[in-house]
PyMOL Python script that loads the backbone (N, CA, C, O; Angstrom):
from pymol import cmd

cmd.read_pdbstr("""\
ATOM      1  N   MET A   1      33.188  -8.817 -26.310  1.00  0.00           N
ATOM      2  CA  MET A   1      31.965  -8.735 -25.610  1.00  0.00           C
ATOM      3  C   MET A   1      31.915  -9.777 -24.456  1.00  0.00           C
ATOM      4  O   MET A   1      31.312  -9.468 -23.428  1.00  0.00           O
ATOM      5  N   MET A   2      32.496 -10.961 -24.561  1.00  0.00           N
ATOM      6  CA  MET A   2      32.522 -11.970 -23.498  1.00  0.00           C
ATOM      7  C   MET A   2      33.297 -11.428 -22.274  1.00  0.00           C
ATOM      8  O   MET A   2      32.962 -11.690 -21.119  1.00  0.00           O
ATOM      9  N   ALA A   3      34.378 -10.637 -22.612  1.00  0.00           N
ATOM     10  CA  ALA A   3      35.244 -10.142 -21.488  1.00  0.00           C
ATOM     11  C   ALA A   3      34.393  -9.151 -20.636  1.00  0.00           C
ATOM     12  O   ALA A   3      34.508  -9.162 -19.411  1.00  0.00           O
ATOM     13  N   ALA A   4      33.588  -8.344 -21.230  1.00  0.00           N
ATOM     14  CA  ALA A   4      32.722  -7.473 -20.477  1.00  0.00           C
ATOM     15  C   ALA A   4      31.726  -8.184 -19.619  1.00  0.00           C
ATOM     16  O   ALA A   4      31.400  -7.713 -18.530  1.00  0.00           O
ATOM     17  N   LEU A   5      31.206  -9.366 -20.102  1.00  0.00           N
ATOM     18  CA  LEU A   5      30.243 -10.124 -19.344  1.00  0.00           C
ATOM     19  C   LEU A   5      30.810 -10.905 -18.296  1.00  0.00           C
ATOM     20  O   LEU A   5      30.060 -11.270 -17.390  1.00  0.00           O
ATOM     21  N   SER A   6      32.107 -11.243 -18.273  1.00  0.00           N
ATOM     22  CA  SER A   6      32.716 -12.072 -17.289  1.00  0.00           C
ATOM     23  C   SER A   6      33.470 -11.235 -16.219  1.00  0.00           C
ATOM     24  O   SER A   6      34.227 -11.799 -15.428  1.00  0.00           O
ATOM     25  N   ARG A   7      33.275  -9.943 -16.191  1.00  0.00           N
ATOM     26  CA  ARG A   7      33.983  -9.147 -15.243  1.00  0.00           C
ATOM     27  C   ARG A   7      33.242  -9.247 -13.932  1.00  0.00           C
ATOM     28  O   ARG A   7      32.032  -9.469 -13.938  1.00  0.00           O
ATOM     29  N   GLU A   8      33.937  -9.089 -12.770  1.00  0.00           N
ATOM     30  CA  GLU A   8      33.375  -9.298 -11.535  1.00  0.00           C
ATOM     31  C   GLU A   8      33.397  -8.011 -10.658  1.00  0.00           C
ATOM     32  O   GLU A   8      33.666  -8.069  -9.458  1.00  0.00           O
ATOM     33  N   ASP A   9      33.129  -6.941 -11.249  1.00  0.00           N
ATOM     34  CA  ASP A   9      33.215  -5.651 -10.553  1.00  0.00           C
ATOM     35  C   ASP A   9      32.048  -5.513  -9.523  1.00  0.00           C
ATOM     36  O   ASP A   9      32.241  -4.909  -8.468  1.00  0.00           O
ATOM     37  N   GLY A  10      30.870  -6.055  -9.815  1.00  0.00           N
ATOM     38  CA  GLY A  10      29.739  -5.992  -8.948  1.00  0.00           C
ATOM     39  C   GLY A  10      29.784  -6.931  -7.741  1.00  0.00           C
ATOM     40  O   GLY A  10      29.043  -6.778  -6.770  1.00  0.00           O
ATOM     41  N   GLN A  11      30.675  -7.895  -7.845  1.00  0.00           N
ATOM     42  CA  GLN A  11      30.772  -8.882  -6.726  1.00  0.00           C
ATOM     43  C   GLN A  11      31.050  -8.224  -5.444  1.00  0.00           C
ATOM     44  O   GLN A  11      30.379  -8.494  -4.448  1.00  0.00           O
ATOM     45  N   GLY A  12      32.062  -7.325  -5.422  1.00  0.00           N
ATOM     46  CA  GLY A  12      32.478  -6.745  -4.117  1.00  0.00           C
ATOM     47  C   GLY A  12      31.357  -5.937  -3.558  1.00  0.00           C
ATOM     48  O   GLY A  12      31.094  -5.975  -2.356  1.00  0.00           O
ATOM     49  N   LEU A  13      30.652  -5.162  -4.456  1.00  0.00           N
ATOM     50  CA  LEU A  13      29.502  -4.434  -3.956  1.00  0.00           C
ATOM     51  C   LEU A  13      28.450  -5.218  -3.347  1.00  0.00           C
ATOM     52  O   LEU A  13      27.896  -4.814  -2.324  1.00  0.00           O
ATOM     53  N   ALA A  14      28.110  -6.391  -3.941  1.00  0.00           N
ATOM     54  CA  ALA A  14      27.136  -7.314  -3.423  1.00  0.00           C
ATOM     55  C   ALA A  14      27.577  -7.895  -2.136  1.00  0.00           C
ATOM     56  O   ALA A  14      26.739  -8.144  -1.269  1.00  0.00           O
ATOM     57  N   GLU A  15      28.878  -8.134  -1.945  1.00  0.00           N
ATOM     58  CA  GLU A  15      29.308  -8.659  -0.719  1.00  0.00           C
ATOM     59  C   GLU A  15      29.277  -7.611   0.383  1.00  0.00           C
ATOM     60  O   GLU A  15      28.968  -7.957   1.523  1.00  0.00           O
ATOM     61  N   TYR A  16      29.582  -6.352   0.104  1.00  0.00           N
ATOM     62  CA  TYR A  16      29.488  -5.269   1.093  1.00  0.00           C
ATOM     63  C   TYR A  16      28.004  -5.071   1.491  1.00  0.00           C
ATOM     64  O   TYR A  16      27.683  -4.766   2.640  1.00  0.00           O
ATOM     65  N   GLY A  17      27.123  -5.257   0.497  1.00  0.00           N
ATOM     66  CA  GLY A  17      25.656  -5.113   0.788  1.00  0.00           C
ATOM     67  C   GLY A  17      25.199  -6.175   1.789  1.00  0.00           C
ATOM     68  O   GLY A  17      24.419  -5.908   2.703  1.00  0.00           O
ATOM     69  N   MET A  18      25.713  -7.385   1.582  1.00  0.00           N
ATOM     70  CA  MET A  18      25.335  -8.494   2.431  1.00  0.00           C
ATOM     71  C   MET A  18      25.871  -8.341   3.834  1.00  0.00           C
ATOM     72  O   MET A  18      25.202  -8.707   4.801  1.00  0.00           O
ATOM     73  N   ILE A  19      27.061  -7.808   3.955  1.00  0.00           N
ATOM     74  CA  ILE A  19      27.639  -7.444   5.254  1.00  0.00           C
ATOM     75  C   ILE A  19      26.873  -6.469   6.006  1.00  0.00           C
ATOM     76  O   ILE A  19      26.552  -6.670   7.177  1.00  0.00           O
ATOM     77  N   ILE A  20      26.545  -5.328   5.311  1.00  0.00           N
ATOM     78  CA  ILE A  20      25.730  -4.318   5.834  1.00  0.00           C
ATOM     79  C   ILE A  20      24.343  -4.893   6.354  1.00  0.00           C
ATOM     80  O   ILE A  20      23.862  -4.538   7.429  1.00  0.00           O
ATOM     81  N   ALA A  21      23.781  -5.745   5.564  1.00  0.00           N
ATOM     82  CA  ALA A  21      22.441  -6.238   5.865  1.00  0.00           C
ATOM     83  C   ALA A  21      22.579  -7.115   7.160  1.00  0.00           C
ATOM     84  O   ALA A  21      21.714  -7.078   8.035  1.00  0.00           O
ATOM     85  N   LEU A  22      23.647  -7.870   7.247  1.00  0.00           N
ATOM     86  CA  LEU A  22      23.836  -8.773   8.459  1.00  0.00           C
ATOM     87  C   LEU A  22      24.072  -7.931   9.674  1.00  0.00           C
ATOM     88  O   LEU A  22      23.524  -8.246  10.730  1.00  0.00           O
ATOM     89  N   VAL A  23      24.878  -6.847   9.595  1.00  0.00           N
ATOM     90  CA  VAL A  23      25.056  -5.955  10.706  1.00  0.00           C
ATOM     91  C   VAL A  23      23.746  -5.329  11.136  1.00  0.00           C
ATOM     92  O   VAL A  23      23.452  -5.262  12.329  1.00  0.00           O
ATOM     93  N   ALA A  24      22.930  -4.855  10.145  1.00  0.00           N
ATOM     94  CA  ALA A  24      21.625  -4.278  10.481  1.00  0.00           C
ATOM     95  C   ALA A  24      20.689  -5.236  11.166  1.00  0.00           C
ATOM     96  O   ALA A  24      19.961  -4.871  12.089  1.00  0.00           O
ATOM     97  N   VAL A  25      20.717  -6.519  10.683  1.00  0.00           N
ATOM     98  CA  VAL A  25      19.939  -7.504  11.416  1.00  0.00           C
ATOM     99  C   VAL A  25      20.329  -7.796  12.772  1.00  0.00           C
ATOM    100  O   VAL A  25      19.502  -8.002  13.661  1.00  0.00           O
ATOM    101  N   ALA A  26      21.700  -7.819  12.962  1.00  0.00           N
ATOM    102  CA  ALA A  26      22.202  -8.016  14.343  1.00  0.00           C
ATOM    103  C   ALA A  26      21.873  -6.875  15.223  1.00  0.00           C
ATOM    104  O   ALA A  26      21.506  -7.075  16.381  1.00  0.00           O
ATOM    105  N   ALA A  27      21.990  -5.653  14.715  1.00  0.00           N
ATOM    106  CA  ALA A  27      21.684  -4.477  15.459  1.00  0.00           C
ATOM    107  C   ALA A  27      20.219  -4.456  15.911  1.00  0.00           C
ATOM    108  O   ALA A  27      19.920  -4.178  17.073  1.00  0.00           O
ATOM    109  N   ILE A  28      19.308  -4.755  14.969  1.00  0.00           N
ATOM    110  CA  ILE A  28      17.863  -4.840  15.350  1.00  0.00           C
ATOM    111  C   ILE A  28      17.585  -5.893  16.372  1.00  0.00           C
ATOM    112  O   ILE A  28      16.782  -5.687  17.282  1.00  0.00           O
ATOM    113  N   ALA A  29      18.224  -7.001  16.241  1.00  0.00           N
ATOM    114  CA  ALA A  29      18.032  -8.111  17.225  1.00  0.00           C
ATOM    115  C   ALA A  29      18.530  -7.697  18.636  1.00  0.00           C
ATOM    116  O   ALA A  29      17.907  -8.004  19.652  1.00  0.00           O
ATOM    117  N   GLY A  30      19.686  -6.983  18.649  1.00  0.00           N
ATOM    118  CA  GLY A  30      20.179  -6.527  19.891  1.00  0.00           C
ATOM    119  C   GLY A  30      19.306  -5.526  20.567  1.00  0.00           C
ATOM    120  O   GLY A  30      19.090  -5.574  21.778  1.00  0.00           O
ATOM    121  N   VAL A  31      18.789  -4.590  19.752  1.00  0.00           N
ATOM    122  CA  VAL A  31      17.926  -3.553  20.365  1.00  0.00           C
ATOM    123  C   VAL A  31      16.648  -4.166  20.827  1.00  0.00           C
ATOM    124  O   VAL A  31      16.128  -3.782  21.874  1.00  0.00           O
ATOM    125  N   THR A  32      16.109  -5.124  20.075  1.00  0.00           N
ATOM    126  CA  THR A  32      14.916  -5.842  20.514  1.00  0.00           C
ATOM    127  C   THR A  32      15.148  -6.635  21.789  1.00  0.00           C
ATOM    128  O   THR A  32      14.294  -6.632  22.676  1.00  0.00           O
ATOM    129  N   ALA A  33      16.282  -7.312  21.900  1.00  0.00           N
ATOM    130  CA  ALA A  33      16.556  -8.105  23.097  1.00  0.00           C
ATOM    131  C   ALA A  33      16.872  -7.275  24.274  1.00  0.00           C
ATOM    132  O   ALA A  33      16.425  -7.591  25.376  1.00  0.00           O
ATOM    133  N   PHE A  34      17.651  -6.185  24.105  1.00  0.00           N
ATOM    134  CA  PHE A  34      18.147  -5.419  25.215  1.00  0.00           C
ATOM    135  C   PHE A  34      17.597  -4.086  25.341  1.00  0.00           C
ATOM    136  O   PHE A  34      18.076  -3.284  26.142  1.00  0.00           O
ATOM    137  N   GLY A  35      16.541  -3.786  24.535  1.00  0.00           N
ATOM    138  CA  GLY A  35      16.033  -2.399  24.419  1.00  0.00           C
ATOM    139  C   GLY A  35      15.543  -1.828  25.784  1.00  0.00           C
ATOM    140  O   GLY A  35      15.879  -0.699  26.142  1.00  0.00           O
ATOM    141  N   THR A  36      14.704  -2.668  26.573  1.00  0.00           N
ATOM    142  CA  THR A  36      14.274  -2.134  27.803  1.00  0.00           C
ATOM    143  C   THR A  36      15.273  -2.025  28.855  1.00  0.00           C
ATOM    144  O   THR A  36      15.178  -1.152  29.717  1.00  0.00           O
ATOM    145  N   ASP A  37      16.315  -2.946  28.825  1.00  0.00           N
ATOM    146  CA  ASP A  37      17.430  -2.857  29.755  1.00  0.00           C
ATOM    147  C   ASP A  37      18.205  -1.578  29.515  1.00  0.00           C
ATOM    148  O   ASP A  37      18.559  -0.867  30.456  1.00  0.00           O
ATOM    149  N   ILE A  38      18.472  -1.282  28.221  1.00  0.00           N
ATOM    150  CA  ILE A  38      19.237  -0.060  27.914  1.00  0.00           C
ATOM    151  C   ILE A  38      18.432   1.167  28.306  1.00  0.00           C
ATOM    152  O   ILE A  38      18.982   2.124  28.850  1.00  0.00           O
ATOM    153  N   SER A  39      17.150   1.145  28.038  1.00  0.00           N
ATOM    154  CA  SER A  39      16.307   2.327  28.390  1.00  0.00           C
ATOM    155  C   SER A  39      16.268   2.532  29.793  1.00  0.00           C
ATOM    156  O   SER A  39      16.370   3.690  30.198  1.00  0.00           O
ATOM    157  N   SER A  40      16.129   1.534  30.664  1.00  0.00           N
ATOM    158  CA  SER A  40      16.156   1.686  32.107  1.00  0.00           C
ATOM    159  C   SER A  40      17.489   2.149  32.611  1.00  0.00           C
ATOM    160  O   SER A  40      17.562   2.969  33.526  1.00  0.00           O
ATOM    161  N   PHE A  41      18.562   1.628  32.017  1.00  0.00           N
ATOM    162  CA  PHE A  41      19.917   2.016  32.401  1.00  0.00           C
ATOM    163  C   PHE A  41      20.164   3.518  32.106  1.00  0.00           C
ATOM    164  O   PHE A  41      20.734   4.269  32.898  1.00  0.00           O
ATOM    165  N   LEU A  42      19.706   3.872  30.948  1.00  0.00           N
ATOM    166  CA  LEU A  42      19.916   5.375  30.579  1.00  0.00           C
ATOM    167  C   LEU A  42      18.967   6.292  31.434  1.00  0.00           C
ATOM    168  O   LEU A  42      19.327   7.430  31.736  1.00  0.00           O
ATOM    169  N   ALA A  43      17.802   5.806  31.804  1.00  0.00           N
ATOM    170  CA  ALA A  43      16.986   6.608  32.628  1.00  0.00           C
ATOM    171  C   ALA A  43      17.582   6.741  34.017  1.00  0.00           C
ATOM    172  O   ALA A  43      17.501   7.789  34.657  1.00  0.00           O
ATOM    173  N   GLY A  44      18.186   5.640  34.465  1.00  0.00           N
ATOM    174  CA  GLY A  44      18.899   5.768  35.766  1.00  0.00           C
ATOM    175  C   GLY A  44      20.028   6.666  35.761  1.00  0.00           C
ATOM    176  O   GLY A  44      20.243   7.362  36.753  1.00  0.00           O
ATOM    177  N   LEU A  45      20.821   6.724  34.674  1.00  0.00           N
ATOM    178  CA  LEU A  45      21.804   7.712  34.580  1.00  0.00           C
ATOM    179  C   LEU A  45      21.315   9.157  34.539  1.00  0.00           C
ATOM    180  O   LEU A  45      21.936  10.076  35.073  1.00  0.00           O
ATOM    181  N   GLY A  46      20.211   9.303  33.904  1.00  0.00           N
ATOM    182  CA  GLY A  46      19.584  10.667  33.825  1.00  0.00           C
ATOM    183  C   GLY A  46      19.202  11.143  35.112  1.00  0.00           C
ATOM    184  O   GLY A  46      19.291  12.347  35.355  1.00  0.00           O
ATOM    185  N   THR A  47      18.733  10.228  36.077  1.00  0.00           N
ATOM    186  CA  THR A  47      18.287  10.739  37.349  1.00  0.00           C
ATOM    187  C   THR A  47      19.497  11.098  38.245  1.00  0.00           C
ATOM    188  O   THR A  47      19.385  11.963  39.113  1.00  0.00           O
ATOM    189  N   GLN A  48      20.652  10.432  38.031  1.00  0.00           N
ATOM    190  CA  GLN A  48      21.820  10.729  38.807  1.00  0.00           C
ATOM    191  C   GLN A  48      22.463  12.052  38.560  1.00  0.00           C
ATOM    192  O   GLN A  48      23.037  12.685  39.447  1.00  0.00           O
ATOM    193  N   PHE A  49      22.344  12.459  37.288  1.00  0.00           N
ATOM    194  CA  PHE A  49      22.973  13.762  36.910  1.00  0.00           C
ATOM    195  C   PHE A  49      21.874  14.759  36.773  1.00  0.00           C
ATOM    196  O   PHE A  49      20.989  14.633  35.927  1.00  0.00           O
ATOM    197  N   SER A  50      21.943  15.820  37.672  1.00  0.00           N
ATOM    198  CA  SER A  50      20.962  16.882  37.445  1.00  0.00           C
ATOM    199  C   SER A  50      21.693  18.143  37.042  1.00  0.00           C
ATOM    200  O   SER A  50      22.755  18.489  37.562  1.00  0.00           O
ATOM    201  N   PHE A  51      21.067  18.811  36.088  1.00  0.00           N
ATOM    202  CA  PHE A  51      21.723  19.983  35.499  1.00  0.00           C
ATOM    203  C   PHE A  51      21.018  21.202  36.008  1.00  0.00           C
ATOM    204  O   PHE A  51      21.388  22.321  35.653  1.00  0.00           O
TER     205      PHE A  51
END
""", "prot")
cmd.dss("prot")
cmd.show_as("cartoon", "prot")
cmd.util.cbc("prot")
cmd.orient("prot")
């Protein structure tokens, strides 16, 4: 019974979850900081290419 309680199978899953959460927070911060710049850049590209 003690061997089953001391296993560390869930530790890797928790670490991956923390990494994914950190990447998500960084992505949200980047979009918040540079969102308008990216939007105007893409709008400028859209006006240069006419289909």
